[in-house]
Steps between C-alpha positions, in 0.01 A plus 500: 500500500228320685296590804549286811306504824673530836392141569730392211814671638809277521861567596700594190197632309578825316254788516482828307442789741479837325737393223762351735548122531505348850545139609307365800749388766241443779126513531254437781121476501364674808144460625454728798220446748343828396492637145574351158787263423813628329833382359830642625791467249871575489617585148848538346550719195643307206665795328547746789569251784272687743320303771148618574205384710151514351164406645220381271130456573400135476378424144669808351658448158858575390681488165722188475797488264637178357878479546714235330857402578727424203855372497751711309877488462699807599729606212661831598425859605617840378431686825150617402353181352529134592472273197318170559417212266186287529606135548237357266449758226857646507348847480733764646341763719653814651386577856558834674748484790227642727291185433781266608509381860820389678722614209818389675412133455456496121768284339532485121356179361296410810122470505278756673129542565294764319155597625262594220154662517316238293211735414721772347798277403736744673803420714456609862841407638790253475678333789775239534418145607475456879813280508788553257846354454773761458879518508682692776706770326671659799533414867772514765671172584357337811737440791455181700445544871361853476176411674358229722158499331581513131469859386447666167659750260372714213528363145436678172318282246534496120162676483637793704307430824675459833396227745636360824663157454672257740877534545577184300362643172774618259509703179390310189267262688135459393249553780122494528335826620146591605429819303204604719711529815850532343620208709746219427334155491773249409778416257368415155516131418 
């Protein structure tokens, strides 16, 4: 870990605060008319997901942590562990289910992102790609003329997640989904 000054803060930088890792989502340098300058930050916990606000004196130092993103392939899970394979070294790594984000969008054989603490070589968490292509396993047939504006219906995907899709989507079709918002994007090409 390295020390960084508040003047070096950037969005996305990861800081170690009392053993917990937090990512800077917003920061603002404030120079009031009276008194010393300070930096106001909004932080999001990497492991715990908590959002906190913290104010720093200008020039104060913090512990920065170097985070790297690696691409892995999702193999399978046994309920407790998700098994991932590094795309370059082919090393297989088990990851606790508690360290996996958006579990419902993991499809066997698809790539996912794994965040690694580069200083300690430890896996922080795994998450699916932002946009994935999946097959619709189960959905009700759409009826023409139901709505004037289009409309949507629930569809269960091969990964187990449920998303809202347009009425014209049928079972067995491949669609593209945004995993961050669980929204349908388009039919897969």
